[in-house]
Residue frames as qw, qx, qy, qz and C-alpha x, y, z in Angstrom:
[[0.081, 0.414, -0.713, -0.560, 85.09, -107.49, -41.70],
 [0.830, 0.202, -0.085, -0.514, 82.84, -109.34, -44.12],
 [0.675, -0.175, 0.715, 0.045, 83.08, -113.17, -44.58],
 [0.525, 0.537, -0.467, -0.467, 83.86, -114.88, -47.73],
 [0.915, -0.027, 0.400, -0.030, 83.57, -118.50, -48.89],
 [0.243, 0.647, -0.653, -0.309, 86.54, -119.81, -50.71],
 [0.888, 0.066, 0.373, -0.261, 85.38, -123.13, -52.14],
 [0.135, -0.404, 0.818, 0.387, 87.61, -125.71, -53.97],
 [0.849, 0.299, 0.066, -0.431, 86.07, -127.49, -56.95],
 [0.376, -0.342, 0.850, 0.136, 87.14, -130.98, -57.89],
 [0.497, 0.235, -0.581, -0.600, 86.37, -133.09, -60.94],
 [0.921, -0.139, -0.001, -0.365, 84.16, -136.28, -60.73],
 [0.945, 0.111, -0.272, 0.143, 86.08, -139.17, -59.37],
 [0.223, 0.672, -0.470, 0.527, 88.64, -137.06, -57.48],
 [0.796, -0.462, -0.383, 0.074, 89.75, -138.73, -54.36],
 [0.155, -0.926, 0.237, -0.251, 91.38, -136.65, -51.64],
 [0.783, -0.509, 0.346, 0.090, 93.40, -139.37, -50.27],
 [0.807, 0.374, 0.191, 0.416, 95.49, -139.45, -53.57],
 [0.079, 0.977, -0.125, 0.153, 96.87, -135.98, -52.79],
 [0.725, 0.344, -0.390, 0.452, 100.62, -135.99, -52.62],
 [0.577, -0.536, -0.349, 0.508, 102.62, -135.21, -49.50],
 [0.312, 0.017, 0.092, 0.946, 103.88, -132.06, -51.22],
 [0.231, -0.510, -0.446, -0.698, 100.36, -130.94, -51.97],
 [0.590, -0.632, -0.502, 0.022, 99.20, -131.65, -48.39],
 [0.538, -0.284, -0.172, 0.775, 102.25, -129.67, -47.11],
 [0.104, 0.228, 0.205, 0.946, 101.23, -126.68, -49.25],
 [0.423, -0.604, -0.475, -0.480, 97.64, -126.73, -47.98],
 [0.655, -0.546, -0.401, 0.334, 98.93, -126.97, -44.47],
 [0.384, -0.094, -0.029, 0.918, 101.26, -123.98, -44.96],
 [0.124, -0.420, -0.334, -0.835, 98.30, -121.92, -46.43],
 [0.570, -0.653, -0.483, -0.125, 96.18, -122.83, -43.41],
 [0.618, -0.399, -0.285, 0.614, 98.89, -121.78, -41.07],
 [0.190, 0.130, 0.148, 0.962, 99.42, -118.49, -42.99],
 [0.323, -0.549, -0.463, -0.617, 95.62, -117.79, -42.83],
 [0.627, -0.636, -0.418, 0.164, 95.57, -118.45, -39.01],
 [0.554, -0.196, -0.116, 0.801, 98.70, -116.20, -38.55],
 [0.068, 0.209, 0.243, 0.945, 97.06, -113.38, -40.51],
 [0.169, 0.225, 0.609, -0.741, 93.85, -113.81, -38.59],
 [0.434, 0.180, -0.353, -0.809, 91.56, -114.38, -41.55],
 [0.398, -0.078, -0.884, -0.233, 90.45, -117.95, -41.11],
 [0.541, -0.289, 0.261, -0.745, 87.20, -118.42, -39.56],
 [0.817, -0.045, 0.521, -0.245, 86.48, -121.98, -40.43],
 [0.298, 0.504, -0.714, -0.383, 87.85, -124.64, -42.75],
 [0.754, -0.035, 0.595, -0.276, 86.55, -128.03, -43.90],
 [0.185, 0.254, -0.815, -0.487, 87.16, -130.71, -46.46],
 [0.755, 0.116, 0.173, -0.622, 84.16, -132.61, -47.80],
 [0.603, 0.001, 0.794, 0.075, 83.61, -136.36, -48.60],
 [0.077, 0.002, 0.721, 0.689, 82.98, -137.27, -52.29],
 [0.462, -0.013, -0.127, -0.878, 79.47, -136.36, -53.71],
 [0.585, -0.123, -0.764, -0.243, 78.40, -140.07, -53.62],
 [0.323, -0.218, -0.778, 0.494, 78.22, -139.72, -49.83],
 [0.211, -0.031, 0.085, -0.973, 75.76, -136.79, -49.96],
 [0.105, 0.504, 0.851, -0.107, 72.07, -136.97, -49.24],
 [0.048, -0.191, -0.233, -0.952, 69.67, -134.62, -50.89],
 [0.090, 0.506, 0.750, -0.416, 66.50, -133.40, -49.20],
 [0.048, -0.170, -0.455, -0.873, 63.71, -131.95, -51.45],
 [0.324, 0.322, 0.579, -0.675, 60.33, -130.61, -50.78],
 [0.148, 0.329, 0.823, 0.439, 57.60, -131.80, -52.98],
 [0.208, -0.389, -0.294, -0.848, 54.63, -129.61, -54.27],
 [0.629, -0.529, -0.520, -0.233, 52.45, -131.28, -51.45],
 [0.357, -0.825, 0.250, -0.360, 54.91, -130.12, -48.76],
 [0.940, -0.308, 0.133, 0.067, 56.31, -133.56, -47.96],
 [0.082, -0.792, 0.587, 0.145, 60.04, -134.08, -47.85],
 [0.988, 0.146, -0.036, 0.033, 61.94, -136.69, -49.65],
 [0.321, -0.740, 0.553, 0.209, 65.53, -137.82, -49.18],
 [0.888, 0.454, -0.063, 0.024, 67.57, -139.32, -51.99],
 [0.760, -0.341, 0.242, 0.498, 71.15, -140.59, -52.26],
 [0.573, 0.329, 0.258, 0.705, 73.75, -138.49, -54.02],
 [0.176, -0.179, -0.074, 0.965, 74.28, -134.76, -54.48],
 [0.321, 0.629, 0.476, -0.524, 71.44, -132.34, -54.90],
 [0.462, 0.768, -0.138, -0.422, 72.70, -131.24, -58.29],
 [0.875, 0.183, 0.288, 0.343, 74.32, -133.28, -61.13],
 [0.156, 0.962, -0.141, -0.172, 77.46, -131.37, -62.23],
 [0.781, 0.509, -0.298, 0.203, 80.78, -131.58, -63.86],
 [0.303, 0.380, -0.600, 0.636, 82.56, -130.55, -60.66],
 [0.600, -0.646, -0.466, -0.082, 81.92, -130.77, -57.00],
 [0.235, -0.857, 0.258, -0.378, 82.82, -128.96, -53.83],
 [0.803, 0.079, -0.524, 0.272, 85.79, -130.71, -52.40],
 [0.518, -0.418, -0.462, 0.586, 86.42, -128.31, -49.50],
 [0.050, 0.851, 0.210, 0.479, 86.21, -124.70, -48.31],
 [0.358, -0.150, -0.425, 0.818, 87.40, -121.96, -46.05],
 [0.149, -0.905, -0.387, -0.091, 85.34, -119.30, -44.44],
 [0.562, 0.048, -0.141, 0.814, 87.44, -116.17, -44.28],
 [0.104, -0.903, -0.307, 0.282, 87.13, -112.79, -42.70],
 [0.529, 0.143, 0.238, 0.802, 88.69, -110.33, -45.24],
 [0.029, -0.434, -0.145, 0.889, 88.52, -106.58, -45.70],
 [0.552, 0.537, -0.070, -0.633, 87.06, -106.83, -49.19],
 [0.932, 0.308, 0.167, -0.096, 86.70, -109.02, -52.23],
 [0.464, 0.752, -0.450, 0.128, 90.20, -108.10, -53.49],
 [0.203, -0.544, 0.770, -0.264, 91.78, -109.50, -50.33],
 [0.818, 0.018, 0.505, -0.273, 89.49, -112.64, -50.43],
 [0.816, 0.567, -0.067, -0.090, 90.61, -113.18, -54.03],
 [0.146, 0.703, -0.679, 0.155, 94.28, -113.11, -52.99],
 [0.490, -0.285, 0.773, -0.285, 93.52, -115.97, -50.66],
 [0.858, 0.375, 0.199, -0.290, 91.59, -117.63, -53.47],
 [0.567, 0.706, -0.423, -0.042, 94.56, -117.44, -55.67],
 [0.013, -0.543, 0.813, -0.209, 96.77, -119.02, -53.10],
 [0.731, 0.000, 0.595, -0.333, 94.14, -121.75, -52.40],
 [0.797, 0.557, -0.036, -0.232, 94.05, -122.44, -56.18],
 [0.386, 0.689, -0.605, 0.101, 97.82, -122.89, -56.24],
 [0.289, -0.356, 0.817, -0.349, 98.01, -125.08, -53.06],
 [0.691, 0.138, 0.628, -0.331, 95.05, -127.32, -54.00],
 [0.073, -0.187, 0.761, 0.617, 95.89, -127.36, -57.80],
 [0.129, 0.513, 0.847, 0.049, 92.23, -126.76, -58.45],
 [0.083, -0.578, -0.317, -0.748, 89.61, -124.26, -59.46],
 [0.200, -0.319, -0.624, 0.685, 88.40, -122.00, -56.68],
 [0.120, -0.719, -0.476, -0.493, 85.23, -120.04, -56.16],
 [0.218, -0.125, -0.458, 0.852, 85.26, -116.91, -53.90],
 [0.226, -0.617, -0.521, -0.544, 81.80, -115.65, -52.85],
 [0.040, -0.271, 0.479, -0.834, 80.79, -113.14, -50.16],
 [0.131, -0.445, -0.855, 0.233, 78.25, -113.94, -47.45],
 [0.146, -0.789, -0.352, -0.483, 75.30, -111.63, -46.97]]
């Protein structure tokens, strides 16, 4: 079965440690359902974008490392699942459940 990325989008300034106990319980239940259905390959939460380091290649081939995310944006990836699903429709069903549990926008994208 193909793999899909289900990525949670958060607004700038969002702090994961402010999530309510009820929200954490919904996310835990979703993870348990994914494991029980055999679709979850990997899951991970991400630190805020301020903790990121960006590596860029200059025209002369040298690499530079800078503080912060690679791109400036209105949202950032807060966490993700890698799922093994039959097709995009099934992956989107999990994406819908993730959006509800995480109370956030979700992007679902297939891997090559």
